[in-house]
C-alpha positions as CSV (number, residue, x, y, z in Angstrom):
1,M,82.5,131.5,135.6
2,L,84.9,130.0,132.8
3,S,88.3,131.8,132.5
4,V,89.1,133.9,129.5
5,N,91.5,131.4,128.0
6,S,89.0,128.4,128.5
7,L,86.3,130.6,126.6
8,R,88.9,131.2,124.0
9,I,89.6,127.4,123.8
10,V,85.9,126.5,123.5
11,R,85.5,129.0,120.7
12,F,88.5,127.9,119.0
13,F,88.0,124.1,118.9
14,R,84.2,124.7,117.9
15,A,85.2,126.7,114.9
16,L,88.2,124.2,114.1
17,L,85.9,121.3,114.1
18,H,83.7,122.4,111.2
19,P,80.5,120.4,110.3
20,N,82.2,118.3,107.5
21,R,83.7,115.8,110.2
22,L,85.2,112.7,108.9
23,L,83.1,110.5,110.9
24,V,82.8,107.0,109.4
25,N,79.0,106.5,110.1
26,R,78.6,109.8,108.1
27,L,80.9,109.4,105.3
28,S,79.1,109.9,102.2
29,V,80.2,109.4,98.5
30,T,79.7,112.5,96.1
31,C,81.1,111.7,92.7
32,S,78.7,114.0,90.7
33,G,78.5,111.0,88.4
34,H,82.0,110.2,88.0
35,C,84.3,108.2,89.9
36,M,87.5,109.9,91.5
37,S,91.0,108.7,91.2
38,T,94.3,109.9,92.8
39,S,98.0,109.4,92.0
40,L,99.7,106.3,93.2
41,H,101.3,106.4,96.7
42,K,103.7,103.9,97.5
43,K,104.1,104.4,101.3
44,D,101.2,104.7,103.7
45,T,102.1,107.9,105.3
46,W,99.8,110.9,105.9
47,Q,98.6,111.9,102.4
48,S,98.0,115.6,102.5
49,D,98.6,116.2,98.7
50,M,96.1,114.0,97.0
51,N,94.3,115.6,94.3
52,F,91.1,114.0,92.9
53,T,90.6,114.4,89.2
54,A,87.3,113.2,87.6
55,L,87.8,110.5,85.0
56,T,86.4,111.0,81.7
57,K,83.8,108.6,80.0
58,E,86.6,107.4,77.7
59,N,88.4,106.0,80.7
60,G,85.5,104.0,81.2
61,L,85.6,104.7,85.2
62,F,82.1,105.8,86.7
63,C,80.5,105.0,89.9
64,Y,77.1,105.6,91.1
65,T,75.9,106.3,94.7
66,N,72.3,105.4,94.9
67,Y,72.9,102.5,97.2
68,I,75.5,101.8,99.8
69,P,75.0,99.0,102.4
70,S,76.1,99.2,105.9
71,L,79.1,97.1,106.5
72,R,80.1,96.6,110.1
73,N,81.6,93.1,110.3
74,Y,85.0,92.6,108.9
75,S,85.1,88.8,109.3
76,I,84.2,86.8,106.4
77,S,80.6,85.2,106.6
78,Q,80.4,81.4,106.7
79,I,77.0,81.7,104.8
80,K,77.4,80.7,101.2
81,R,75.8,82.6,98.5
82,N,74.5,81.7,94.9
83,C,74.3,83.5,91.7
84,W,70.8,85.3,91.7
85,K,70.6,84.1,87.8
86,C,72.1,80.5,87.4
87,N,72.4,79.7,91.3
88,Q,76.0,78.7,90.9
89,L,77.5,78.4,94.3
90,F,80.2,80.9,95.1
91,E,83.4,79.5,96.6
92,K,85.0,83.0,96.8
93,K,84.1,86.2,98.8
94,P,83.4,88.8,97.8
95,A,81.8,87.9,94.3
96,F,81.1,90.6,91.8
97,F,80.5,88.4,88.9
98,C,79.2,84.9,88.5
99,M,82.1,82.6,87.1
100,S,79.4,80.4,85.4
101,C,76.9,82.7,83.8
102,K,79.2,85.9,84.1
103,V,76.3,88.1,85.2
104,V,77.2,90.9,87.9
105,Q,76.0,90.1,91.5
106,P,74.4,92.5,94.1
107,P,76.5,93.7,97.0
108,E,77.1,91.4,99.8
109,E,76.1,91.9,103.3
110,G,78.8,91.3,105.9
111,I,81.7,92.2,103.9
112,S,84.1,95.0,105.0
113,Y,85.7,97.4,102.9
114,F,89.2,95.7,103.5
115,Q,87.9,92.4,101.9
116,I,86.4,94.4,99.0
117,M,89.6,96.2,98.2
118,D,91.5,93.0,99.0
119,C,93.5,94.5,101.5
120,D,95.1,93.3,104.7
121,Y,93.1,94.3,108.0
122,T,95.8,96.7,109.0
123,F,96.1,100.5,109.7
124,T,99.4,100.9,107.5
125,L,97.7,99.2,104.4
126,D,99.5,99.1,101.1
127,T,97.8,102.3,99.3
128,Q,99.5,101.3,95.9
129,K,97.7,97.9,96.0
130,L,94.3,99.8,97.2
131,Q,94.7,102.0,94.2
132,K,95.1,99.2,91.5
133,R,92.2,97.4,93.0
134,Y,90.0,100.3,92.8
135,L,90.7,101.0,89.1
136,Q,90.5,97.3,88.5
137,L,86.9,97.0,89.9
138,Q,85.8,100.2,88.6
139,R,86.7,99.2,84.9
140,S,84.6,96.1,85.3
141,L,81.8,97.5,87.3
142,H,80.9,100.9,85.9
143,P,77.6,101.1,84.6
144,D,78.4,101.7,80.9
145,N,79.4,98.2,80.6
146,F,75.7,97.1,81.4
147,S,73.7,99.7,79.2
148,Q,72.7,96.9,77.0
149,K,72.0,94.3,79.8
150,S,68.9,93.9,82.0
151,P,67.6,96.6,84.2
152,I,68.6,94.4,87.4
153,E,72.2,93.9,86.0
154,L,72.3,97.8,85.4
155,E,71.1,98.1,89.2
156,Y,73.4,95.8,90.5
157,S,76.5,97.5,88.7
158,E,75.5,101.0,90.0
159,S,75.3,99.5,93.7
160,Q,78.7,97.7,93.3
161,S,80.5,100.7,91.8
162,A,79.2,103.1,94.5
163,L,80.2,100.5,97.1
164,V,83.6,100.1,95.6
165,N,84.0,103.9,95.5
166,K,83.0,104.2,99.2
167,A,85.4,101.6,100.5
168,Y,88.2,103.1,98.4
169,T,87.8,106.7,99.8
170,T,87.3,105.4,103.3
171,L,90.4,103.2,103.4
172,L,92.8,105.8,101.4
173,K,93.2,108.3,104.0
174,P,94.6,107.4,107.6
175,L,91.9,109.1,109.4
176,S,88.9,107.8,107.8
177,R,90.7,104.5,107.6
178,G,91.2,104.6,111.4
179,L,87.7,105.7,112.3
180,Y,86.3,102.9,110.2
181,M,88.6,100.1,111.8
182,L,87.0,101.7,115.2
183,E,83.7,101.3,113.8
184,L,84.3,97.7,113.1
185,Q,85.0,97.1,116.6
186,G,82.0,98.8,118.0
187,M,83.7,102.2,118.7
188,H,82.8,105.9,117.3
189,L,84.4,109.1,117.7
190,E,81.2,110.9,118.5
191,E,80.2,114.4,118.6
192,G,81.2,116.1,121.5
193,T,84.4,113.9,122.0
194,E,86.3,117.3,122.1
195,T,85.1,118.2,125.4
196,G,87.4,115.6,126.9
197,A,90.3,116.8,125.3
198,D,93.3,117.9,127.3
199,S,93.2,122.0,127.9
200,G,97.2,122.1,127.1
201,F,96.7,120.3,123.7
202,L,93.7,122.6,122.9
203,M,95.9,125.8,123.8
204,E,98.6,124.5,121.5
205,L,96.1,124.1,118.7
206,M,94.7,127.7,119.3
207,E,98.3,129.1,119.1
208,I,98.9,127.3,115.8
209,N,95.6,128.5,114.5
210,E,96.4,132.0,115.5
211,A,99.9,132.0,114.1
212,L,98.2,130.7,110.8
213,D,95.9,133.5,110.8
214,E,98.7,136.0,111.3
215,A,100.9,134.5,108.8
216,Q,101.9,137.2,106.1
217,T,103.8,135.3,103.6
218,P,103.5,131.8,102.0
219,E,106.7,130.8,103.6
220,E,105.2,131.2,107.1
221,A,102.1,129.4,106.2
222,N,104.0,126.5,104.5
223,K,106.1,126.3,107.7
224,I,103.0,125.6,109.9
225,G,101.9,123.3,107.2
226,Q,105.0,121.2,107.3
227,D,105.0,121.1,111.2
228,T,101.4,119.9,110.8
229,K,102.4,117.1,108.4
230,R,105.2,115.9,110.6
231,K,102.8,115.7,113.4
232,L,100.1,113.9,111.4
233,A,102.9,111.4,110.3
234,E,103.9,110.7,114.1
235,L,100.0,110.3,115.0
236,T,99.8,107.7,112.1
237,E,102.6,105.6,113.8
238,Q,101.1,106.0,117.2
239,I,97.8,105.0,116.1
240,D,99.2,102.0,114.3
241,A,100.9,100.9,117.3
242,A,98.0,101.2,119.3
243,L,95.8,99.3,116.9
244,R,98.4,96.3,116.7
245,E,98.3,96.2,120.6
246,G,94.4,96.1,120.7
247,E,94.5,99.5,122.8
248,L,91.2,100.9,121.4
249,Q,90.8,103.7,123.8
250,A,94.4,104.9,123.1
251,A,93.6,104.6,119.3
252,K,90.5,106.5,119.6
253,A,92.3,109.3,121.5
254,L,94.9,109.6,119.1
255,L,92.3,109.6,116.0
256,G,90.6,112.5,118.0
257,Q,93.9,114.6,117.9
258,M,94.3,113.6,114.4
259,K,91.0,115.0,113.5
260,Y,92.1,118.3,114.8
261,Y,95.4,118.5,113.0
262,A,93.7,117.5,109.8
263,N,91.3,120.3,110.0
264,I,94.4,122.6,110.7
265,E,96.1,121.1,107.4
266,E,93.0,122.1,105.6
267,K,93.2,125.7,106.7
268,V,96.7,125.7,105.7
269,K,96.0,124.9,102.3
270,E,93.2,127.7,102.1
271,K,95.7,130.1,103.4
272,L,98.2,129.3,100.7
273,S,95.6,129.4,98.1
274,G,94.8,132.8,99.3
275,F,98.5,134.0,98.4
276,M,98.2,133.0,94.9
């Protein structure tokens, strides 16, 4: 027989980890026809206040999500590619356009999100550089630029735009970025991972959740939110250190904790919105 506290913990973390988990292998892009953009972030800390805003057609920043290839290999492939139209050999990867005939190219297998977004393979990447790269690529790849081109060029632009958007959203937040880096190493934070969590840790989370449910003022909820942000920032530093040292199991465990706190942070936002 499970104790009352054990049952409470089980019920708690099942409710806390809602179905919309940030698992890299399940990450999907939903743009409703429009690419999304965020404000620039100069420092790679836990970004909890990102507000996605749809960009209008005049901005020329659209993406489509009909095709997104699986990308697991973060090392540069040695296989040379040629332009599908003029057969020009590409010297640089990834190649979005042919330098000779200028036509858009199809997405390339074996290229990681880090290479697509021209970012260093590191957990604490430059998110401002990531943002600029994203805007640059979407301006050149969005399908409106290819409405008068051949059907195959339009198809390739849609595929490339969707791929760039998924790479951007995956690398932007520390949690999804860390999970993706583990995936590149052949590791996954699978469903059921929470069963191995320390009971003391789960009890602490349950107490935070109960305090949030009982919060009567925005100030009380905001305090919990600030504490959660600090914890997420600490976890970001610890995960970075673990990945740099190649301690993948430690990084995986820390990312599991980050997933819990990220869900609490979302609940804080919902609580605060209820006071408005």
